[in-house]
C-alpha positions as CSV (number, residue, x, y, z in Angstrom):
1,M,95.0,117.8,113.5
2,R,97.7,121.1,113.4
3,S,100.6,118.7,114.5
4,A,99.5,116.7,111.3
5,I,99.1,119.6,109.2
6,L,102.4,121.1,110.4
7,G,104.2,117.5,109.3
8,R,102.5,117.2,106.0
9,P,105.2,119.9,103.9
10,L,108.3,118.2,105.8
11,F,107.1,115.0,104.9
12,L,106.7,115.8,100.7
13,W,110.3,117.2,101.7
14,V,111.6,113.9,102.7
15,V,109.6,112.1,100.4
16,L,111.2,113.9,97.7
17,F,114.9,114.5,99.0
18,I,114.9,110.2,99.3
19,F,114.1,110.0,95.7
20,G,116.4,112.1,94.8
21,E,118.9,110.1,96.5
22,V,117.7,107.1,94.7
23,L,118.0,108.9,91.4
24,G,122.2,109.6,92.7
25,F,122.7,106.0,93.7
26,Y,121.3,104.0,91.2
27,L,121.4,105.7,88.2
28,D,125.4,106.8,87.0
29,L,123.8,110.4,84.8
30,P,125.7,113.2,86.7
31,F,124.2,115.7,83.9
32,L,120.4,115.0,85.4
33,F,122.3,117.2,88.3
34,P,121.7,120.8,86.4
35,I,118.4,120.1,84.7
36,L,116.7,118.6,88.3
37,F,118.3,122.3,89.7
38,L,117.1,124.1,86.2
39,V,113.8,123.0,87.0
40,S,113.9,124.0,90.9
41,L,115.1,127.6,89.5
42,G,112.0,127.8,87.0
43,I,109.7,126.6,89.9
44,F,111.4,129.3,92.2
45,V,111.4,132.1,90.0
46,F,107.7,131.5,87.6
47,L,105.0,129.4,90.3
48,I,105.8,130.4,93.7
49,P,105.7,134.3,93.2
50,K,102.7,133.7,90.3
51,F,100.7,131.8,92.3
52,S,102.2,133.3,96.3
53,L,103.0,130.0,97.2
54,P,103.6,129.2,100.7
55,W,107.2,129.4,101.9
56,F,107.6,125.5,101.9
57,F,107.3,124.9,98.2
58,L,110.5,126.7,98.0
59,L,112.2,123.9,100.7
60,L,110.0,121.5,98.1
61,A,111.2,123.3,95.2
62,I,115.2,122.1,96.3
63,S,114.7,118.9,97.9
64,L,115.1,116.5,94.4
65,P,118.4,118.2,92.7
66,L,119.6,118.2,96.8
67,G,118.8,114.7,97.5
68,F,120.4,113.8,94.4
69,F,123.2,116.1,94.4
70,L,124.0,114.7,97.8
71,S,123.8,110.8,96.9
72,F,125.4,110.7,93.8
73,K,128.5,112.4,95.2
74,A,128.9,110.2,98.6
75,S,128.1,107.2,96.0
76,H,130.7,107.7,92.8
77,P,134.4,107.7,93.2
78,Q,135.9,110.9,92.7
79,V,138.8,110.3,92.4
80,D,140.2,108.9,88.6
81,D,143.6,107.2,90.3
82,P,144.2,106.2,93.6
83,T,147.4,104.8,93.6
84,F,150.6,105.4,94.9
85,D,154.0,104.4,95.6
86,R,153.2,105.5,99.3
87,A,150.4,106.7,101.4
88,W,149.1,108.5,104.6
89,G,145.8,107.3,105.6
90,I,143.8,107.6,109.2
91,V,141.6,104.9,110.6
92,E,138.5,106.0,110.9
93,M,136.9,103.1,112.2
94,E,137.5,99.8,114.7
95,P,139.6,97.5,112.6
96,Q,138.2,93.5,112.4
97,T,140.8,91.7,113.3
98,K,140.0,87.6,112.5
99,Y,141.4,85.0,110.8
100,G,144.9,85.9,111.3
101,G,144.9,89.4,109.6
102,V,143.5,92.9,110.5
103,K,140.8,95.2,107.8
104,F,140.0,98.5,108.2
105,F,138.8,101.6,106.6
106,L,141.4,104.0,106.1
107,K,140.8,107.7,105.0
108,M,143.4,108.8,102.8
109,I,145.2,112.0,103.4
110,L,148.1,111.8,101.3
111,R,149.7,109.9,98.9
112,E,153.4,109.9,97.7
113,K,153.4,109.0,93.0
114,D,156.5,108.7,90.8
115,G,158.1,111.0,93.5
116,Q,155.7,113.9,93.9
117,K,153.3,114.4,96.8
118,E,149.6,115.0,96.7
119,E,146.9,115.7,99.2
120,V,144.1,113.2,98.5
121,A,140.8,112.6,100.2
122,F,139.4,109.4,99.6
123,R,138.5,106.1,101.6
124,V,140.5,102.8,101.0
125,Y,139.4,99.3,102.6
126,A,142.6,98.0,103.8
127,S,143.5,94.7,105.0
128,Y,147.3,93.5,106.2
129,F,148.3,90.2,107.0
130,E,150.6,90.2,109.6
131,E,150.6,91.0,113.1
132,I,150.0,93.9,114.0
133,S,148.1,96.5,116.4
134,I,146.4,99.2,115.5
135,S,143.4,101.4,116.5
136,K,140.7,103.6,115.5
137,G,142.0,107.3,114.5
138,D,145.8,105.8,114.3
139,L,147.9,107.6,111.4
140,L,149.6,105.2,109.0
141,E,152.2,105.2,106.5
142,V,151.1,102.0,104.4
143,E,152.2,100.8,100.9
144,G,150.6,98.1,99.4
145,K,148.6,97.3,96.0
146,I,144.9,99.0,94.9
147,E,141.9,97.4,93.0
148,L,138.9,96.9,92.7
149,P,136.9,95.3,95.0
150,R,135.2,91.7,94.4
151,D,132.1,91.5,93.5
152,E,130.0,90.6,97.2
153,M,131.8,93.4,98.5
154,R,131.2,96.2,95.7
155,D,128.1,97.2,96.8
156,Y,128.8,96.8,100.4
157,L,131.9,99.2,100.2
158,R,129.7,101.9,98.1
159,K,127.1,102.5,99.9
160,E,130.2,103.4,102.7
161,S,131.8,105.5,100.1
162,C,134.4,103.1,99.3
163,F,135.1,102.5,96.1
164,W,138.8,100.8,96.1
165,V,140.7,97.4,98.5
166,L,144.3,97.6,99.9
167,K,146.3,95.3,100.1
168,A,148.6,96.2,102.1
169,S,151.8,95.2,102.4
170,R,153.5,97.5,104.6
171,I,152.3,99.5,107.8
172,E,153.3,102.2,110.0
173,I,152.1,103.3,113.0
174,I,152.7,107.3,112.7
175,G,150.5,108.4,115.9
176,S,147.5,109.1,116.6
177,T,145.4,111.6,115.8
178,L,142.6,111.3,118.7
179,S,143.0,114.3,121.6
180,Q,143.3,113.1,125.1
181,L,139.7,113.1,125.3
182,G,139.5,110.4,122.7
183,E,142.3,108.2,123.1
184,A,140.8,108.3,126.9
185,L,137.0,107.1,125.7
186,Q,139.5,104.6,123.5
187,N,140.7,103.1,126.4
188,L,137.6,103.1,128.4
189,K,136.0,101.2,126.0
190,G,138.8,98.5,125.5
191,A,138.9,98.1,129.2
192,I,135.0,97.5,129.5
193,E,135.8,94.5,126.6
194,E,138.6,93.3,128.6
195,E,136.4,93.8,131.9
196,V,133.7,91.2,130.1
197,K,135.6,89.3,129.0
198,Q,137.6,88.1,131.6
199,R,134.0,87.8,133.9
200,V,131.8,86.6,131.7
201,S,131.5,82.9,129.4
202,Y,131.5,83.3,125.7
203,P,129.1,83.7,124.3
204,E,126.7,85.5,127.2
205,S,130.1,87.7,127.0
206,E,129.9,88.4,123.5
207,L,125.9,89.4,123.5
208,L,126.2,91.3,126.8
209,L,129.2,93.8,124.6
210,G,126.6,94.2,122.2
211,V,123.8,95.5,124.5
212,L,127.0,97.7,126.2
213,I,129.1,99.1,123.0
214,G,127.6,97.7,120.1
215,R,130.4,95.8,119.6
216,A,129.5,91.7,119.1
217,A,132.6,91.2,116.8
218,D,133.8,87.8,117.8
219,L,130.2,86.2,118.0
220,E,130.1,83.2,115.9
221,E,127.1,82.8,113.0
222,W,126.1,79.6,114.8
223,A,126.0,81.3,118.1
224,T,123.7,84.7,116.4
225,L,121.0,82.2,115.4
226,P,119.3,81.9,117.6
227,F,118.6,86.2,117.7
228,R,117.9,85.9,113.6
229,E,115.4,83.1,113.9
230,T,113.8,85.3,117.1
231,G,114.3,88.7,114.8
232,T,115.7,90.7,117.5
233,S,119.2,90.5,116.4
234,H,119.2,94.4,117.1
235,I,119.9,93.4,120.5
236,L,123.4,92.6,119.7
237,A,124.5,96.0,118.5
238,A,124.5,99.5,118.7
239,S,121.2,100.7,117.3
240,G,118.3,102.8,118.4
241,T,117.1,100.6,121.0
242,N,119.9,100.5,122.9
243,V,119.7,104.3,122.9
244,A,115.9,104.3,123.7
245,L,116.5,101.8,126.3
246,L,118.5,104.2,128.0
247,V,117.0,107.0,127.7
248,A,114.2,105.1,128.9
249,F,116.2,103.9,131.9
250,F,116.6,107.6,132.7
251,F,112.5,108.0,132.9
252,V,112.4,105.1,135.4
253,I,115.0,107.2,137.6
254,G,113.5,110.2,137.2
255,K,110.6,108.9,138.6
256,F,112.0,107.5,141.0
257,L,113.7,110.5,142.2
258,G,110.8,112.4,141.8
259,L,112.1,114.4,139.0
260,G,110.1,115.8,136.2
261,K,109.8,115.5,132.8
262,R,112.3,117.7,131.4
263,P,115.1,117.6,134.3
264,T,115.1,114.2,133.2
265,L,115.3,114.6,129.8
266,I,118.0,117.5,130.5
267,A,120.2,115.3,132.2
268,S,119.4,111.9,129.8
269,I,121.5,113.7,126.7
270,P,125.3,114.1,128.0
271,F,124.7,110.2,129.0
272,V,123.3,109.7,125.4
273,L,126.1,111.2,123.2
274,L,128.7,109.4,126.2
275,Y,127.5,106.3,125.4
276,A,127.6,106.7,121.2
277,T,131.5,108.3,122.2
278,I,132.1,104.9,124.0
279,C,130.3,102.8,121.4
280,G,132.8,104.6,118.7
281,W,130.5,106.5,116.9
282,L,129.7,103.6,114.6
283,P,127.2,104.5,111.8
284,S,124.7,102.5,113.6
285,I,125.2,104.6,116.8
286,T,125.0,108.0,114.6
287,R,122.2,107.0,113.2
288,A,120.0,106.3,116.0
289,T,121.6,109.0,118.6
290,A,120.4,112.0,116.0
291,V,117.1,110.6,115.9
292,V,117.0,110.1,119.9
293,M,118.8,113.2,119.9
294,V,115.0,115.3,117.7
295,G,113.1,113.3,119.8
296,I,114.5,115.0,123.3
297,L,114.0,118.2,121.6
298,S,111.2,118.1,120.3
299,M,109.8,116.7,123.7
300,L,111.5,119.4,125.6
301,S,109.5,122.3,123.1
302,K,106.5,123.6,124.3
303,R,105.2,123.0,121.4
304,E,102.3,120.3,120.7
305,K,103.1,116.9,120.6
306,D,104.0,116.3,116.6
307,F,105.2,112.6,115.9
308,P,104.9,113.4,112.1
309,T,107.4,116.6,111.9
310,T,110.0,115.4,114.6
311,I,110.1,111.9,112.4
312,A,110.8,113.4,109.8
313,F,112.9,116.1,110.6
314,S,114.6,113.3,112.6
315,A,115.1,111.4,109.0
316,L,116.6,114.4,107.2
317,V,119.5,115.4,109.8
318,V,120.4,112.1,109.6
319,L,120.3,112.1,105.7
320,F,121.5,115.3,105.3
321,F,124.9,114.6,106.7
322,D,125.2,110.2,106.4
323,P,123.5,110.7,102.5
324,L,123.8,106.7,101.6
325,A,122.0,106.1,105.4
326,L,118.9,105.4,103.1
327,F,120.9,102.1,101.8
328,F,121.6,101.1,104.9
329,L,119.4,98.4,106.6
330,D,119.6,99.9,110.4
331,F,117.9,103.1,109.2
332,Q,115.5,101.4,107.1
333,L,113.9,99.1,109.9
334,S,114.6,101.9,112.5
335,F,112.0,104.3,110.4
336,L,110.2,101.6,109.4
337,A,109.5,100.4,112.9
338,V,109.1,103.9,114.5
339,S,106.1,104.8,111.8
340,C,104.1,101.7,111.9
341,L,104.5,101.6,115.7
342,E,103.2,105.9,115.9
343,A,100.9,104.4,112.9
344,F,98.8,101.2,113.9
345,F,99.5,100.7,117.3
346,P,96.6,103.4,118.7
347,E,94.0,101.5,117.0
348,M,95.1,97.8,117.7
349,Q,95.3,98.9,121.3
350,G,91.2,98.3,121.2
351,W,91.3,95.4,119.1
352,I,90.9,93.5,122.4
353,P,88.1,94.2,124.5
354,G,87.5,93.9,128.2
355,R,89.5,93.2,130.8
356,F,92.7,91.9,129.4
357,P,95.9,93.1,131.3
358,K,96.5,96.0,129.4
359,I,100.8,96.0,129.8
360,L,100.2,93.2,127.5
361,K,97.7,93.7,125.6
362,D,99.7,96.6,125.0
363,S,103.1,94.9,124.8
364,F,101.6,92.8,122.1
365,F,100.1,95.2,120.0
366,A,103.6,97.4,119.9
367,A,105.5,94.3,118.6
368,V,103.0,93.7,116.0
369,S,102.9,96.5,114.6
370,S,106.2,97.2,114.5
371,Q,106.7,94.2,112.4
372,V,104.1,95.2,110.1
373,G,107.2,97.5,108.5
374,V,110.0,95.6,110.1
375,L,109.0,91.8,109.3
376,P,108.9,92.2,105.1
377,L,112.3,93.7,105.0
378,I,113.5,91.4,106.8
379,A,112.8,88.4,104.6
380,S,113.5,90.3,101.7
381,Q,117.1,90.6,102.7
382,F,117.3,87.8,104.7
383,H,115.5,85.2,103.8
384,S,113.9,83.9,107.2
385,L,110.7,85.1,108.6
386,P,111.0,85.0,112.6
387,L,107.3,84.4,113.7
388,I,107.8,84.5,116.8
389,A,109.3,88.2,116.1
390,P,106.5,89.7,118.4
391,L,106.3,87.4,121.4
392,A,110.3,87.6,121.1
393,N,110.2,91.0,121.6
394,M,107.7,91.5,124.0
395,V,109.6,88.8,126.4
396,V,113.6,89.8,125.5
397,L,113.5,93.6,125.7
398,P,111.6,94.0,129.4
399,M,115.0,92.5,130.1
400,V,117.4,94.0,127.8
401,S,116.3,96.9,129.0
402,V,117.1,96.1,132.7
403,L,120.4,94.3,131.5
404,L,121.7,97.4,129.8
405,P,122.0,99.8,132.4
406,A,123.4,97.2,135.1
407,G,125.8,96.1,132.4
408,L,127.0,99.8,132.2
409,L,126.9,100.4,136.5
410,T,128.8,97.0,136.9
411,V,131.6,97.4,134.5
412,S,132.0,101.3,135.5
413,L,131.9,99.9,139.3
414,S,134.7,96.5,138.5
415,L,136.6,99.3,136.9
416,L,137.2,101.7,140.1
417,L,136.8,98.7,142.4
418,P,137.3,95.8,140.8
419,Q,136.6,93.7,144.2
420,I,132.9,95.1,144.3
421,G,132.6,95.5,141.2
422,G,134.0,91.7,139.6
423,P,131.1,89.4,140.9
424,L,128.4,91.8,140.3
425,I,129.5,91.7,136.4
426,W,129.8,87.9,137.0
427,L,125.8,88.0,138.3
428,V,125.3,90.4,135.0
429,G,126.9,88.2,132.6
430,K,124.6,85.1,134.6
431,F,121.2,87.4,133.6
432,S,123.2,87.8,130.2
433,A,123.1,83.6,129.5
434,L,119.9,83.6,131.3
435,I,118.0,85.6,127.9
436,Y,120.6,83.9,125.9
437,Q,119.0,80.6,126.9
438,I,115.5,81.9,126.3
439,T,116.4,83.2,123.1
440,Q,117.3,79.6,122.0
441,G,114.2,78.3,123.5
442,L,111.5,80.9,121.7
443,G,113.9,80.2,118.1
444,A,113.9,75.6,118.8
445,I,109.8,76.7,119.0
446,P,108.4,74.6,116.0
447,L,107.4,77.4,113.1
448,S,109.0,80.0,115.5
449,S,111.1,80.9,111.9
450,L,110.2,80.0,108.8
451,I,113.4,80.3,105.6
452,V,111.5,81.8,102.9
453,P,111.9,82.6,99.2
454,T,112.0,86.2,97.3
455,A,108.5,87.8,97.1
456,P,107.8,88.4,93.1
457,I,108.6,91.9,92.2
458,W,104.7,92.0,91.9
459,L,104.0,90.9,95.5
460,Q,106.8,93.0,97.0
461,A,105.1,96.1,95.1
462,I,101.8,95.8,96.6
463,Y,102.8,95.8,99.8
464,W,105.1,98.6,100.2
465,A,102.3,100.6,98.3
466,A,100.1,99.6,100.5
467,L,102.4,100.1,103.3
468,F,103.2,103.9,102.9
469,F,99.4,105.0,102.0
470,S,98.4,103.3,105.1
471,V,101.2,105.0,107.3
472,G,100.5,108.6,105.3
473,I,96.6,108.0,106.2
474,S,97.0,107.4,109.5
475,L,100.1,110.0,110.6
476,L,98.9,112.8,108.9
477,G,95.8,114.0,109.8
478,F,92.5,112.0,108.8
479,K,89.8,111.1,110.6
480,E,89.8,108.4,113.6
481,K,87.0,106.4,110.7
482,T,89.6,106.7,108.3
483,R,92.9,106.1,110.4
484,A,91.1,102.8,111.5
485,I,90.6,101.5,107.8
486,A,93.7,102.4,106.5
487,T,95.0,100.1,110.0
488,R,93.0,97.4,109.4
489,F,93.5,97.5,105.5
490,M,96.7,96.6,106.0
491,T,96.8,94.4,108.6
492,L,95.3,92.0,106.0
493,V,97.9,92.9,103.6
494,F,100.3,92.3,106.0
495,A,98.9,88.9,106.7
496,I,98.5,87.8,103.2
497,F,101.9,88.5,102.4
498,V,103.0,86.5,105.3
499,L,101.0,83.2,104.7
500,W,102.1,83.8,100.7
501,L,105.3,83.1,102.0
502,A,105.4,81.1,104.5
503,L,102.6,78.8,102.6
504,F,105.0,78.6,99.0
505,P,106.3,75.5,99.0
506,F,102.5,74.5,99.5
507,L,101.3,76.6,97.0
508,F,104.3,75.6,94.2
509,P,105.7,72.3,95.1
510,V,108.5,71.7,92.5
511,R,106.8,69.3,89.7
512,F,110.6,68.2,87.7
513,F,114.0,67.7,88.6
514,E,115.5,70.5,88.5
515,A,119.2,71.0,88.3
516,H,120.4,74.5,89.6
517,F,124.0,75.6,88.2
518,I,124.6,78.5,90.8
519,D,126.3,81.4,89.9
520,V,128.8,81.4,92.6
521,G,131.8,83.1,91.0
522,Q,135.1,81.2,90.5
523,G,133.7,77.7,92.0
524,D,131.4,75.1,91.6
525,S,127.6,74.5,93.6
526,I,124.7,72.8,92.0
527,L,121.2,72.2,93.3
528,L,119.5,69.7,93.1
529,R,115.5,69.3,93.4
530,M,113.3,66.7,93.3
531,P,109.5,66.4,93.1
532,D,109.2,64.0,96.0
533,G,111.1,67.4,98.3
534,L,113.7,66.3,98.3
535,N,117.0,68.6,98.2
536,F,120.9,68.0,96.8
537,L,123.4,70.4,97.2
538,W,126.7,68.9,95.3
539,D,130.0,71.4,96.1
540,A,129.0,74.7,97.8
541,G,130.7,77.4,95.9
542,G,133.3,79.3,97.7
543,N,131.8,82.2,99.1
544,S,128.5,82.8,100.7
545,K,126.8,83.3,97.2
546,S,125.2,79.4,97.3
547,L,123.4,80.7,100.5
548,K,122.0,83.7,99.5
549,Y,120.9,81.7,96.5
550,L,119.3,79.1,97.9
551,Q,117.3,81.1,100.6
552,S,116.1,83.0,97.0
553,L,113.9,80.3,96.5
554,G,112.7,78.9,100.0
555,I,115.6,76.3,100.9
556,N,114.6,75.3,104.6
557,A,116.7,72.1,104.8
558,L,119.0,70.1,103.2
559,D,119.2,66.6,102.4
560,L,122.6,66.2,101.4
561,V,125.3,67.7,100.3
562,F,128.3,66.2,98.5
563,I,132.1,67.7,98.7
564,S,133.4,66.6,95.3
565,H,136.4,67.4,96.7
566,F,138.3,70.0,99.2
567,H,139.0,72.5,97.0
568,S,138.7,76.4,98.7
569,D,136.2,77.1,95.9
570,H,134.4,74.2,96.6
571,I,134.2,74.3,100.8
572,N,134.5,77.6,101.9
573,G,131.0,78.3,100.8
574,L,129.8,75.2,103.0
575,T,130.3,77.2,106.7
576,P,127.9,79.4,105.7
577,I,125.1,77.1,104.3
578,L,125.4,75.2,108.2
579,D,124.9,78.3,110.1
580,N,121.5,78.9,108.3
581,I,120.6,75.7,107.0
582,P,120.0,72.7,108.2
583,V,122.0,69.8,106.6
584,K,120.8,66.3,107.2
585,M,124.5,64.6,105.8
586,V,127.7,65.7,104.4
587,I,129.3,63.8,101.8
588,L,132.6,63.3,101.9
589,N,135.3,62.4,99.3
590,R,137.3,59.7,100.7
591,E,140.7,60.8,100.2
592,G,142.0,62.5,102.9
593,S,144.2,65.8,102.9
594,P,144.5,68.7,105.2
595,E,141.4,70.8,104.4
596,K,139.1,67.5,104.1
597,E,140.6,66.4,108.4
598,K,139.6,70.4,109.2
599,L,136.0,69.7,107.7
600,E,135.1,67.1,109.1
601,A,136.5,68.3,112.9
602,E,133.5,70.9,112.5
603,L,131.0,68.3,111.4
604,K,132.0,66.8,114.6
605,K,131.6,69.9,116.6
606,R,128.0,71.3,115.2
607,G,127.2,67.5,115.6
608,I,126.0,66.6,111.6
609,R,126.3,63.6,110.1
610,Y,128.9,62.8,107.4
611,L,130.2,59.5,105.3
612,E,133.3,59.1,103.2
613,I,132.2,57.3,100.5
614,G,133.8,57.0,96.3
615,Q,133.4,54.6,93.4
616,G,130.5,52.1,93.9
617,Y,128.4,54.3,96.1
618,S,124.9,54.8,95.2
619,I,121.2,56.8,96.0
620,K,118.1,55.6,94.5
621,T,115.0,58.0,95.7
622,K,111.5,57.6,94.0
623,S,112.2,59.3,91.0
624,M,115.7,59.6,90.5
625,R,119.1,57.7,91.0
626,L,122.6,59.0,92.0
627,E,125.3,57.1,91.1
628,I,129.2,58.0,92.1
629,L,131.3,56.6,89.2
630,S,134.8,58.0,90.5
631,P,137.7,58.3,92.5
632,P,138.3,54.6,92.5
633,E,140.3,52.3,95.3
634,G,144.0,53.5,94.9
635,A,143.1,56.9,93.2
636,S,145.4,58.1,96.7
637,E,148.6,58.9,94.6
638,W,146.3,61.2,91.7
639,K,146.3,64.7,91.9
640,E,143.4,66.2,93.9
641,N,141.7,67.2,91.2
642,D,141.6,63.8,89.5
643,R,139.7,62.6,92.8
644,S,136.8,64.6,92.3
645,L,133.7,62.7,93.3
646,V,132.2,62.3,89.8
647,G,128.3,61.5,90.1
648,K,126.3,60.4,87.4
649,V,122.5,61.8,88.2
650,S,119.3,60.0,86.2
651,F,115.6,61.1,85.9
652,G,113.5,59.5,83.0
653,E,115.6,59.5,80.3
654,T,117.4,62.3,81.5
655,D,121.2,62.4,82.8
656,F,123.7,64.8,84.4
657,L,127.2,63.9,84.6
658,L,128.8,66.3,87.4
659,P,132.5,65.4,87.4
660,G,134.3,68.0,89.3
661,D,137.4,69.5,88.9
662,I,139.3,65.8,87.1
663,E,142.1,66.6,84.5
664,E,143.2,64.1,82.3
665,K,143.8,61.2,84.6
666,G,140.6,61.6,85.6
667,R,138.7,61.3,82.2
668,N,140.7,58.6,81.3
669,F,139.6,56.6,84.2
670,L,135.8,57.3,83.4
671,K,136.4,56.4,79.6
672,K,137.7,52.8,80.6
673,G,135.3,52.6,83.0
674,G,130.9,51.4,82.7
675,E,128.1,54.8,80.7
676,I,128.6,57.8,80.9
677,E,126.2,59.4,78.4
678,A,124.8,62.1,79.5
679,E,122.6,65.0,77.7
680,V,123.5,67.3,80.1
681,L,127.5,67.7,81.1
682,K,128.6,70.1,84.3
683,V,132.3,71.0,82.3
684,P,135.0,70.1,84.1
685,H,137.4,72.2,86.5
686,H,135.6,75.7,84.9
687,G,136.9,74.9,81.4
688,S,140.4,74.8,82.0
689,A,142.5,73.6,78.8
690,T,143.3,70.6,80.2
691,S,139.3,69.8,81.2
692,L,138.1,68.6,77.8
693,D,139.2,66.0,75.3
694,E,137.3,65.1,72.1
695,E,137.0,61.7,72.3
696,F,136.0,62.4,76.6
697,L,133.1,64.1,74.9
698,E,132.1,61.4,72.5
699,R,131.8,59.1,75.7
700,V,128.9,61.0,76.9
701,S,127.7,63.2,74.0
702,P,125.8,65.9,75.7
703,E,123.3,67.8,74.3
704,I,124.0,70.6,76.9
705,T,127.3,72.1,78.7
706,V,127.1,74.0,81.4
707,I,130.9,75.9,82.7
708,S,130.8,77.2,86.3
709,V,133.4,80.1,86.2
710,G,134.4,83.1,87.6
711,K,133.7,86.9,85.3
712,E,137.4,87.8,84.4
713,N,138.8,85.8,87.0
714,P,143.0,85.2,87.5
715,Y,143.5,81.4,85.9
716,G,141.8,82.8,82.9
717,H,139.2,80.0,82.3
718,P,137.5,79.0,80.5
719,S,140.2,78.3,78.1
720,T,139.8,79.2,74.4
721,V,140.9,75.5,73.6
722,T,138.3,74.2,75.3
723,I,135.4,76.6,73.7
724,D,136.4,76.3,70.9
725,L,136.7,71.5,70.9
726,L,132.9,72.4,71.9
727,K,132.1,75.0,69.2
728,E,133.7,72.4,67.2
729,E,131.8,69.3,68.3
730,E,128.8,71.8,67.8
731,I,127.6,71.3,72.0
732,F,125.4,74.2,73.2
733,T,127.3,75.2,75.9
734,L,126.4,78.0,78.7
735,Q,128.8,79.4,81.5
736,T,127.8,80.9,84.3
737,S,129.8,83.7,84.3
738,R,128.1,85.2,81.3
739,D,124.6,83.9,81.9
740,G,123.9,84.0,85.6
741,T,122.6,81.2,87.6
742,I,121.1,78.4,84.9
743,S,118.4,76.5,86.3
744,I,117.8,73.1,83.5
745,Q,114.2,71.5,84.2
746,T,113.3,68.2,83.5
747,D,110.3,65.7,83.2
748,G,112.4,62.8,82.4
749,R,112.2,63.0,79.0
750,F,111.9,67.5,77.8
751,I,114.6,69.1,79.4
752,K,114.0,73.4,80.0
753,I,116.6,76.1,80.5
754,E,116.1,79.1,82.3
755,K,118.8,81.9,83.0
756,E,118.9,84.3,85.8
757,K,121.5,86.8,86.4
758,W,120.8,88.0,90.6
């Protein structure tokens, strides 16, 4: 009981500190800090002396403004004008080398502008698309253009205290800022990567590197899918799991050698620090190492076991030095998993009486109790519900606990004695392959993982309120009977939450025809949903926003994906979709292009069927008809935009015309052809000046037009010419840049419009 009492004020300190961080991150109100500070000062000056309050009320008084200050400072720009003619900076993290270029975080330390040099301190996310070999710690001289990041990168970079991107036109390596020891350790890391890649085949080599040094950078999306489906993705990156397994390995060795608890813990400290250094002190490994070191020090102390104080103090250490860690998923998952394990596992252990093997019972309930905090967060972030996660972690984690030390030992031996260590790495690689195959097999079990929609706000609020309440009761010293009630209550809430997500398609089936014009920025992507359960996608946009929207609706399969033509803003979003959602068939424009050939090769590699079509192709389901009106035979001389697939979708008395990016020639062909009248028209080519003409609008005679366009795009879409024409014709017009994703539902006669900013 005493330990829980000690933990209560520290827990409250952390809660207020985190609340201050949330305010600082989401509210752009710098004047709020002095207000919070004055309130805290008033508490300190008046309340504490007057009522003789304990010392920890002083901490409580300053925790809220301190959290606000640290979070606000880290998440808001400290420089008004980051531009320069020439600048010098230090590479802060290991660069990513993909797609013929390099991307990396650069800490700017000096800039030259208008002939004047000035010391600076801000971060940029730099990209350079020429061949160059740079490493963490390199001092660079750079020239280039500073820009604001794209929408899809802005939130991520802000969490990294980075507010600008640098498109470098010139990079010169001046030298390295690493010490001799730092360079030696970096060379060691590079040697480990090279040794593993030479001895172990792909993708098992990347799995092994992810476990050993937290760097599975070259692992393609399709190769990570089994781990996402089974809830074991955490083993692919250096995280708390890896560090904890390393310490557990030392406990096994210590027990084998007859060492006591304290000598074993002391011996593990330098190896934990060395492991974090080899991993390059990645943010995730830094946070994990801080937490594990606090845990080790607490176990070394002679005080009684005090988990609430240990976990709260660990969080404070991490958040004080890295305030924005709070907003990263690895931090949230780690603390939720550990807290739920400590809170619920003791009670769950007694749920299976009798002689059931203790090791199996403990492993199962350890996995289940941690998933109470982890699984809903994964569902909300990735729209994936890995139902098999408890079983998968029971099977995979013990194997990884062997793979980690075995890999580190054999790689070290191979670097010293290649003739002996090389074959041993090959054996470790085979063990890594076995883990991969088992993970694939678990992910292939029916209903092992479900794609689920975003839970409504009210359900999320109920769940997290119940979780924090239950964890608080279980951890902070309440009676055993009360803790048992809290555990059972939370387990029931967890089961209801999971069932709601899993049964959502059955509880809320699609009743009408729906056309979702997805806000993908500058591009096209339209989801067609039918009452008979079919899902068609017309174009995939130019980024992953289409995937995210599909996942938010809980779309677990696409029956057909149509690619109107092969420009990047229509096809680049297809790869993320293929990586995450089963696609039964892809329908391609039969007109050729180099991009089409690349896509066909990719589809063949994945084993996905595809069909090439043009004018005259049609599909009829129980409730809907889709007819392809263009391009005709012999259109190969047309511009690619004019060769776009044009589809007319009919549901009852309501028609939708989807003309891709056609321009004048494509429109003229449609005007000479058959019936093109439609109640809803997707305006061609993002509303460009050449997208519409008066005669075409008269022939289509739409009631509603939708322009799929990016906000502040460089092309000036939609053109004022097009907007003025639509106004003259008095046609109701929607824009994704202004209205967000636009959902048009119809029962065949009546139309309902919904707008969603997401």
